[in-house]
MIMAR-737255 format. One record per residue: residue in three letters; x, y, z of N, C-alpha, C in turn. Coordinates in steps of 0.02 Angstrom, whole numbers, padded with zeros to 5 digits, always signed. Atoms other than C-alpha are relative to their C-alpha. Example, Ala and Ser with C-alpha at 12.3 -4.5 7.8 and 13.67 -1.06 7.14 Angstrom:
<pts>
ala+00045-00059+00000+00615-00225+00390+00045+00060+00000ser-00042-00059-00003+00684-00053+00357-00039+00055+00037
</pts>
This chain:
<pts>
met-00040+00007+00061+02271+01582+03565+00015-00072-00015trp-00016+00071+00009+02314+01400+03593-00058-00038-00029val+00060+00033+00027+02134+01350+03560-00008+00015-00073ile+00007-00019+00071+02132+01444+03396+00050-00038-00042arg-00050+00038+00038+02294+01361+03338-00021-00073-00009leu+00021+00070+00004+02221+01190+03377-00052-00010-00053lys+00052+00007+00049+02070+01219+03271+00026+00007-00071thr-00026-00010+00068+02165+01284+03121+00045-00057-00021lys-00044+00056+00017+02295+01145+03131-00040-00063-00013lys+00042+00058+00013+02153+01019+03134-00018-00005-00073trp+00016+00002+00072+02103+01069+02958+00062-00015-00041asn-00061+00017+00037+02283+01061+02901+00014-00075+00002cys-00010+00072-00006+02296+00883+02967-00047-00039-00046val+00048+00033+00044+02140+00836+02870+00025+00000-00072trp-00025-00004+00069+02214+00898+02706+00063-00042-00009val-00059+00043+00004+02379+00810+02742-00020-00073-00006ala+00023+00070+00003+02285+00647+02773-00029-00017-00069leu+00027+00011+00067+02191+00666+02608+00055-00007-00051phe-00056+00004+00046+02354+00696+02518+00035-00068+00003val-00033+00065-00009+02433+00539+02591-00042-00056-00029leu+00044+00052+00027+02282+00434+02547+00000+00001-00076gly+00000-00005+00073+02283+00499+02368+00062-00027-00031val-00063+00023+00028+02466+00458+02343+00013-00074+00011val-00018+00068-00018+02483+00293+02435-00053-00050-00022leu+00054+00047+00016+02313+00211+02410-00031+00018-00067leu+00024-00017+00067+02297+00239+02223-00050-00052-00024pro+00045+00049+00030+02145+00160+02142+00032-00030-00062val-00028+00036+00058+02188+00032+02008-00056-00029-00041gln+00046+00033+00046+02101-00043+01858+00035-00062-00026thr-00027+00063+00027+02124-00218+01791-00034-00017-00065his+00030+00026+00062+02097-00297+01622+00034-00065-00016ala-00026+00066+00019+02122-00470+01548+00041+00005-00063ala-00043+00001+00060+02262-00500+01424+00007-00072-00023asn-00007+00066+00028+02273-00651+01307+00073-00018-00007ile-00069+00023+00004+02441-00729+01344+00001-00074+00016thr-00006+00071-00012+02501-00907+01353+00016-00013+00073pro-00014+00013-00070+02491-00976+01530+00065-00039+00008ile-00062+00036-00014+02652-01039+01608-00018-00069+00027pro+00018+00066-00024+02642-01228+01628+00028-00015+00069asp-00023+00020-00066+02658-01308+01797+00067-00035-00006pro-00065+00033+00003+02836-01365+01836-00008-00074+00012pro+00003+00072-00011+02870-01552+01832+00012-00016+00073pro-00010+00018-00069+02868-01645+01997+00074-00003+00017ser-00069+00002-00021+03030-01626+02093+00016-00066+00034ala-00021+00062-00033+03131-01765+02171-00031-00004+00069gly+00031+00009-00066+03044-01836+02323-00074+00015+00002ser+00071-00014+00001+02870-01782+02267-00039-00063-00017tyr+00041+00059+00010+02725-01902+02251-00057+00018-00047gly+00056-00009+00045+02592-01923+02117-00052-00054+00013leu+00054+00047-00009+02424-02010+02119-00036-00009-00067glu+00034+00015+00063+02346-02096+01968-00055-00049+00014ala+00058+00044-00012+02174-02176+01965-00033-00016-00067thr+00036+00021+00059+02073-02270+01837-00074-00008+00017lys+00071+00005-00012+01886-02251+01827-00026-00066-00028pro+00024+00065+00025+01804-02424+01816-00057+00010-00048gln+00055-00001+00048+01685-02460+01673-00013-00072-00021pro+00015+00069+00020+01597-02616+01612+00036-00018-00064pro-00034+00020+00062+01684-02717+01475-00047+00006-00059pro+00042-00005+00059+01621-02703+01296-00048-00060-00005gln+00050+00052+00004+01461-02801+01269-00014-00021-00073thr+00012+00017+00071+01453-02797+01078+00056-00044-00026thr-00049+00045+00030+01544-02923+00972+00017+00022-00071ala-00019-00013+00070+01641-02903+00810-00026-00057-00044thr+00025+00051+00047+01586-02997+00655+00046-00003-00060ile-00039+00010+00060+01693-03071+00517-00047-00007-00059thr+00043+00003+00059+01610-03038+00349+00033-00035-00059thr-00038+00036+00052+01747-03101+00231+00067-00021+00030pro+00028+00048+00049+01808-03231+00196-00061-00037+00029asn+00056+00040-00021+01659-03345+00203+00024-00064+00035asn-00016+00063-00034+01657-03497+00314+00008-00056-00050gly-00013+00056+00045+01733-03647+00225+00039+00019-00062ala-00037-00021+00060+01831-03544+00097+00069-00032-00001ser-00067+00029+00009+01996-03612+00026+00044+00051-00035phe-00048-00047+00029+02152-03514-00021+00062-00039-00023thr-00064+00028+00024+02307-03554-00121+00056+00051+00006thr-00050-00051-00011+02397-03391-00081-00009+00031+00068ser+00001-00034-00065+02440-03300+00078+00053+00055-00003pro+00053-00016-00048+02430-03170+00155-00068+00012-00034thr+00067-00015+00023+02243-03139+00140-00029+00055+00043thr+00030-00056-00035+02129-02997+00195-00063-00023+00038ile+00059+00013-00042+02004-03015+00338-00037+00066+00011thr+00041-00061-00009+01862-02887+00343-00060-00017+00044gly+00058+00012-00042+01714-02865+00458-00025+00064+00032leu+00031-00055-00036+01612-02754+00574+00025+00001+00072cys-00026-00007-00068+01671-02687+00742-00031+00061+00033thr+00025-00057-00038+01628-02562+00877+00050+00057-00002gln-00045-00057+00008+01701-02390+00844+00034+00018+00066gly-00039-00020-00059+01840-02340+00965+00033-00057+00036leu-00030+00057-00033+01889-02517+01015+00056-00030-00042leu-00054+00037+00034+02042-02620+00972-00026-00069-00017ile+00019+00069+00018+02009-02780+00874+00064-00041-00010glu-00056+00046+00007+02127-02928+00882-00025-00063-00034ile+00019+00059+00039+02119-03071+00757+00043-00058+00021tyr-00036+00060-00021+02165-03245+00813-00011-00055-00052asp+00001+00057+00046+02207-03392+00699+00026-00061+00037asn-00018+00059-00038+02207-03561+00783+00025+00018+00070gly-00016-00021-00067+02218-03470+00950+00062+00044+00006val-00060-00041+00001+02369-03365+00899-00017+00069-00029leu+00011-00068+00025+02366-03175+00879+00037+00010-00066val-00031-00009+00066+02397-03139+00694-00010+00070-00028gly+00010-00068+00025+02343-02957+00678-00047+00039+00045ser+00044-00044-00039+02258-02807+00759-00010+00065-00037ala+00014-00065+00031+02181-02642+00710-00045+00040+00047asn+00044-00044-00038+02094-02492+00788-00063+00012-00041cys+00063-00009+00035+01910-02483+00742-00019+00074+00001thr+00013-00072+00004+01885-02304+00683-00064+00018-00037thr+00058-00016+00041+01738-02316+00562-00056-00051+00007gly+00050+00052-00008+01638-02466+00624+00013-00062-00042ser-00020+00059+00039+01728-02587+00509+00075-00005+00001phe-00072+00011+00000+01902-02661+00489+00020-00040-00061ser-00031+00038+00054+02017-02733+00357+00073-00012+00018val-00066+00017-00024+02174-02826+00409+00028-00057-00043gln-00034+00054+00035+02299-02929+00311+00032-00047+00051ile-00031+00050-00044+02352-03092+00396+00032-00054-00041thr-00032+00058+00031+02465-03238+00354-00033-00063+00027leu+00035+00062-00019+02374-03406+00354+00049-00056+00015phe-00038+00062-00010+02440-03569+00422-00017-00050-00055thr+00014+00053+00049+02455-03715+00303-00052-00047+00029gly+00054+00044-00023+02298-03821+00316-00058+00040+00027gln+00061-00031-00028+02150-03773+00426+00017+00061+00042asn-00008-00062-00038+02134-03597+00499-00068+00017+00033asp+00061-00017-00037+02005-03562+00635+00006+00073+00023leu-00006-00072-00012+01978-03372+00640-00055+00025+00046asn+00048-00035-00043+01893-03269+00775+00030+00065+00024ile-00022-00069-00018+01903-03091+00844-00025+00017+00070phe+00020-00031-00063+01900-03006+01014+00009+00075-00005gln-00006-00073-00004+01872-02821+01048+00021+00020+00070tyr-00026-00022-00065+01962-02726+01187-00009+00075+00007asp+00005-00071-00013+01930-02558+01269+00067+00026+00026asp-00062-00030-00023+02061-02438+01340+00026-00031+00064leu-00021+00034-00061+02065-02537+01502+00019-00072-00014asn-00018+00068+00021+02105-02695+01403-00052-00052+00021gln+00055+00045-00015+01936-02771+01445-00028-00027-00066ser+00018+00034+00062+01877-02897+01316-00076-00005-00008ser+00070+00012+00017+01710-02911+01229-00011-00076-00008pro+00011+00071+00016+01626-03080+01199+00031-00019-00067asp-00031+00026+00060+01700-03190+01064-00045+00012-00061ser+00037-00011+00061+01650-03156+00884-00021-00068-00030asn+00014+00061+00037+01584-03281+00758+00065-00034-00022his-00059+00038+00021+01708-03417+00707-00005-00017-00074ile-00004+00015+00071+01761-03437+00526+00058-00050-00010thr-00051+00050+00015+01857-03590+00465+00016+00002-00075val-00023+00000+00070+01959-03577+00305+00060-00047-00006thr-00055+00046+00013+02090-03688+00223+00051+00033-00046tyr-00054-00026+00042+02258-03638+00152+00039-00059-00029asn-00037+00053+00036+02329-03758+00022+00063+00031-00029asn-00062-00031+00020+02510-03705+00007+00033-00042-00055ser-00029+00037+00056+02564-03763-00167+00076+00007-00003asp-00072-00012+00003+02741-03692-00141+00036-00030+00061phe-00031+00024-00062+02772-03780+00025+00058-00047-00014ser-00052+00049+00013+02874-03923-00048+00060+00032-00035ala-00054-00031+00037+02976-03805-00158+00044+00044+00044phe-00037-00048-00040+03027-03679-00027+00014-00023+00071gly-00013+00024-00067+03022-03778+00134-00052+00025+00049thr+00046-00015-00055+02944-03728+00299-00032+00069-00009leu+00037-00064+00002+02810-03591+00302+00021+00044+00058ile-00018-00049-00053+02852-03432+00401-00063+00022+00037thr+00053-00031-00040+02741-03372+00544+00031+00055+00043leu-00022-00058-00040+02759-03204+00632-00058+00020+00045thr+00054-00014-00047+02656-03175+00789+00027+00044+00057ser-00018-00039-00059+02655-03072+00950-00051-00013+00054asn+00047+00004-00056+02576-03079+01122-00037+00066+00011tyr+00029-00067-00010+02529-02894+01105-00028+00026-00066gly+00030-00032+00058+02406-02823+00982+00006+00075+00001arg-00008-00072-00008+02435-02648+01051+00053+00014+00052arg-00052-00022-00047+02585-02566+01133+00001+00076+00001ala+00001-00073-00008+02605-02388+01199+00064+00025+00032ala-00057-00034-00030+02742-02266+01246-00011+00075-00007asn+00005-00072+00005+02760-02079+01273+00038+00025-00061pro-00040-00029+00055+02816-01970+01126+00070+00017+00024gly-00069-00013-00018+03004-01956+01126+00032-00058+00037glu-00027+00058-00034+03025-02121+01218-00003-00061-00047thr-00004+00058+00043+03068-02290+01142-00056-00049+00014leu+00051+00052-00004+02924-02409+01107+00031-00065-00025thr-00029+00065+00018+02986-02590+01106-00055-00052-00006trp+00051+00050+00014+02885-02733+01033+00032-00068-00010pro-00027+00067+00009+02929-02917+01057-00043-00041-00049leu+00034+00043+00049+02884-03032+00911+00029-00070+00005leu-00024+00069+00003+02901-03219+00883+00000-00023-00072leu-00009+00023+00069+02967-03282+00717+00014-00075+00001ser-00012+00072+00005+02957-03466+00671-00006-00022-00073gly+00002+00027+00068+02982-03571+00515+00048+00035-00047gly-00043-00030+00050+03074-03528+00356+00073-00017+00011asn-00072+00011-00003+03261-03525+00331+00035+00068+00001gly-00036-00063-00006+03377-03386+00386+00055+00007-00051pro+00018-00060-00039+03440-03259+00366-00067+00030-00022tyr+00065-00030+00012+03279-03157+00377+00007+00076-00008ala+00000-00073+00011+03247-02980+00314-00067+00028+00023phe+00061-00032-00026+03121-02867+00403-00009+00069-00032ser+00020-00067+00021+03030-02715+00335-00056+00022+00046ile+00048-00021-00051+02937-02617+00469-00025+00070-00016asp+00031-00065+00012+02817-02476+00426-00035+00020+00065trp+00027-00021-00064+02781-02383+00589-00060+00046-00006gly+00063-00037+00011+02639-02282+00512+00004+00074+00013asp-00005-00072-00015+02708-02108+00551+00028+00040-00059gly-00022-00036+00060+02757-02062+00372+00074-00008-00015lys-00071+00010+00013+02940-02110+00388+00011-00062-00043ser-00016+00058+00042+03026-02233+00273+00001-00063+00042pro+00000+00062-00038+03005-02415+00325+00069-00016+00028glu-00062+00019-00032+03137-02476+00445+00021-00070-00024leu-00025+00065+00024+03247-02620+00382+00047-00029+00052lys-00045+00035-00045+03333-02748+00490+00003-00073-00021ser-00009+00071+00017+03395-02928+00477+00014-00040+00062gln-00014+00046-00055+03409-03079+00589+00018-00068-00031ser-00026+00062+00030+03503-03239+00557-00042-00061+00017leu+00037+00059-00022+03394-03361+00656-00071+00018+00021ala+00068-00009-00024+03211-03384+00698+00000+00004+00077gly+00005-00006-00072+03151-03351+00875-00029+00068+00019glu+00026-00065-00023+03115-03193+00975+00034+00057-00038val-00024-00059+00036+03132-03028+00883-00028+00062+00034asp+00022-00063-00030+03125-02857+00965+00006+00056-00052ile-00002-00059+00043+03078-02707+00859-00015+00061+00044ser+00009-00060-00041+03081-02528+00926-00004+00061-00043his+00009-00062+00038+03035-02353+00872-00014+00056+00049val+00015-00060-00039+03021-02175+00939-00047+00045-00040tyr+00047-00045+00032+02867-02073+00893+00010+00071+00026ser-00010-00070-00019+02883-01885+00893-00065+00035+00020gln+00064-00031-00015+02697-01846+00906-00049-00052+00026ser+00051+00045-00026+02550-01919+01000-00047-00023-00056gly+00047+00025+00050+02428-02026+00903-00005-00076+00003ile+00009+00072+00008+02371-02201+00855+00024-00019-00070tyr-00034+00016+00063+02474-02284+00718-00009-00073-00019lys+00002+00068+00027+02454-02437+00608+00071-00023-00016val-00067+00027+00011+02612-02542+00611-00005-00063-00042val+00000+00059+00044+02646-02667+00472+00071-00027-00003val-00065+00033-00001+02789-02790+00492-00001-00056-00052lys-00007+00053+00051+02843-02898+00344+00069-00031+00006val-00063+00036-00005+02977-03033+00353+00005-00049-00059thr-00013+00044+00057+03054-03132+00210+00063-00041+00015asp-00058+00041-00013+03171-03280+00224+00044-00004-00062val-00049+00004+00054+03318-03328+00112-00030-00029-00064asn+00032+00031+00059+03201-03426-00004-00056+00043-00029gly+00052-00044+00026+03081-03280-00029-00068-00012+00030val+00063+00011-00034+02945-03350+00084-00011+00056+00051ser+00012-00059-00042+02862-03207+00179-00061-00009+00044ala+00057-00004-00045+02740-03169+00318-00010+00073+00018ile+00017-00069-00016+02652-03010+00373-00038+00002+00066leu+00033-00009-00064+02591-02946+00541-00019+00073+00007gln+00025-00068-00009+02482-02791+00567-00018+00011+00074leu+00009-00015-00070+02478-02709+00740-00021+00073+00010val+00020-00069-00017+02424-02548+00830+00047+00028+00053ala-00045-00035-00048+02548-02430+00914-00033+00065+00023val+00030-00060-00029+02496-02288+01029+00055+00043+00029ala-00043-00050-00031+02598-02132+01067-00045+00041+00046asn+00046-00027-00050+02517-02069+01227-00011+00075-00009gly+00017-00071+00004+02429-01901+01237-00050+00012-00056lys+00047-00019+00052+02311-01805+01124+00036+00005-00067pro-00031-00007+00065+02346-01817+00937+00015+00072-00016ala-00021-00068+00018+02435-01664+00865-00056+00035-00036gly+00051-00040+00034+02317-01524+00813-00066+00003+00036thr+00063-00003-00035+02178-01562+00936-00003+00055+00051gly-00002-00055-00049+02237-01428+01058-00013-00025+00070thr+00010+00015-00070+02230-01427+01245-00031+00060+00034ser+00030-00055-00038+02140-01323+01374+00021-00005+00072ser-00018-00001-00071+02176-01271+01552-00045+00050+00035gly+00040-00046-00039+02089-01180+01692-00072-00022+00002asn+00070+00018-00008+01901-01174+01724-00042+00021-00059gly+00037-00015+00061+01852-01113+01551-00010+00074-00012asn+00014-00071+00010+01812-00930+01581+00063+00042-00008asn-00061-00039+00002+01988-00866+01609+00059-00042-00025ser-00054+00043+00024+02087-01003+01522+00046+00040-00046gly-00048-00033+00043+02246-00937+01444+00005+00075+00011lys-00002-00071-00012+02227-00765+01524+00032+00014+00067thr-00027-00021-00064+02312-00668+01662-00024+00071+00014ile+00024-00066-00020+02268-00510+01758+00059+00049+00001val-00051-00052+00003+02370-00354+01720-00025+00061+00037thr+00019-00058-00041+02366-00207+01842+00022+00064-00033lys-00015-00066+00029+02357-00029+01776-00010+00053+00054val+00003-00051-00052+02395+00115+01896-00029+00065-00029val+00032-00063+00021+02285+00272+01882+00028+00056+00045trp-00035-00052-00037+02381+00430+01933-00043+00062+00013trp+00036-00064-00005+02245+00564+01919-00024+00016+00071pro+00020-00020-00068+02182+00549+02101+00056+00034+00039ala-00056-00031-00035+02357+00592+02164+00011+00071-00023val-00009-00067+00027+02369+00741+02048-00052+00048+00028val+00054-00043-00026+02199+00809+02103+00012+00016+00074thr-00012-00010-00071+02244+00784+02286+00056+00050+00012leu-00056-00047-00008+02409+00876+02265-00021+00071-00017val+00023-00067+00019+02326+01023+02177-00042+00031+00056leu+00043-00026-00054+02197+01040+02318+00039+00010+00065ala-00036-00004-00063+02325+01016+02457+00038+00066+00007leu-00040-00061-00004+02434+01168+02415-00042+00060+00020pro+00040-00057-00023+02295+01299+02427-00025-00008+00071ser+00027+00010-00067+02230+01216+02584+00050+00022+00054phe-00049-00023-00048+02395+01248+02675+00001+00077+00004trp-00001-00074+00000+02392+01432+02623-00061+00028+00034leu+00061-00024-00032+02210+01454+02674+00001-00012+00075gly-00004+00013-00072+02242+01371+02841+00045+00049+00037arg-00046-00047-00030+02390+01482+02876-00031+00070+00002arg+00033-00066+00003+02292+01637+02823-00053+00006+00054ser+00053-00001-00051+02147+01589+02936+00030+00006+00070glu-00032-00003-00065+02267+01566+03082+00024+00071+00016leu-00025-00068-00011+02345+01740+03060-00057+00048+00013val+00058-00044-00010+02174+01825+03046-00027-00009+00070ser+00027+00013-00067+02116+01740+03205+00045+00030+00054leu-00046-00028-00049+02272+01793+03299-00006+00077+00002his+00006-00073+00002+02254+01974+03240-00062+00023+00037arg+00062-00019-00034+02073+01982+03301+00006-00010+00075lys-00009+00013-00071+02122+01906+03467+00041+00056+00033leu-00042-00053-00026+02257+02038+03492-00040+00066+00005glu+00041-00062-00001+02134+02179+03449-00047+00000+00061arg+00046+00003-00057+02010+02118+03580+00038+00009+00066glu-00039-00007-00061+02146+02106+03713+00022+00073+00010met-00021-00071-00005+02206+02284+03673-00058+00042+00021glu+00059-00039-00020+02029+02350+03690-00014-00011+00075asn+00012+00013-00071+02009+02265+03858+00052+00036+00043tyr-00053-00033-00038+02175+02337+03915-00012+00074+00005lys+00014-00071-00002+02124+02513+03868-00056+00017+00048glu+00057-00013-00045+01961+02500+03963+00024-00003+00073leu-00025+00004-00068+02060+02454+04118+00038+00065+00017
</pts>
């Protein structure tokens, strides 16, 4: 009898095991959902970052001044300097060795307004890449400025800077040091930062160092035009290039390895295996119990027959 019970209970254990597997180890399906990925948290205090710059050779091409022509004379200032440049580089214009304007070469040519010095002006241009590496010197153009109003208004104004390009992160203050000389104070400044906002106005009583500052809200490259006028109406102009770090607005960004960028895996539980297992498990218990009773009944019949024969 004990042997028969063991065999029937073995089948019951099998069905119980199947039931447990169906309930606990449910098969799952996955699918990709288009959702915005959560950005990485900023570095915490005490963390370390590593930044590297890939070396590259300096620009080999030179810019060319096309206008004005060599030997030209002017009676008014400012004047416009135009020429050819290498797309993607910064061009800086020097007059008698002093930076008088800069521009970003976006179309293979440039046009910059500069204020001339009284008398002879020796003009030349350098091009700079993102690593601030310079190209060879451009052609030299010599022009003359005959200031007919010099005696009437006094000293000519000059506005220069040691930086043709300055950069800052969006939302942070970009500060630009300028050098103002000549003229008679007080001086009035009008600064167009190139981001569509109204020109900034400021004043300064004396010539010397002047700091201008601005906060850009979006990444990009901006043309900055600074104009200064003294008490006698004599003016000067300085064109520069400001950079708000990062990709310009509207270009978009990407993350990940390309195939699953911007996606996450969502798990979906499938319940039908558990239901099927449960339906099959209930009859199995009844059949096992029925088989056990039948086996016991037959065993008792054989023992009774043996007893009668004795």
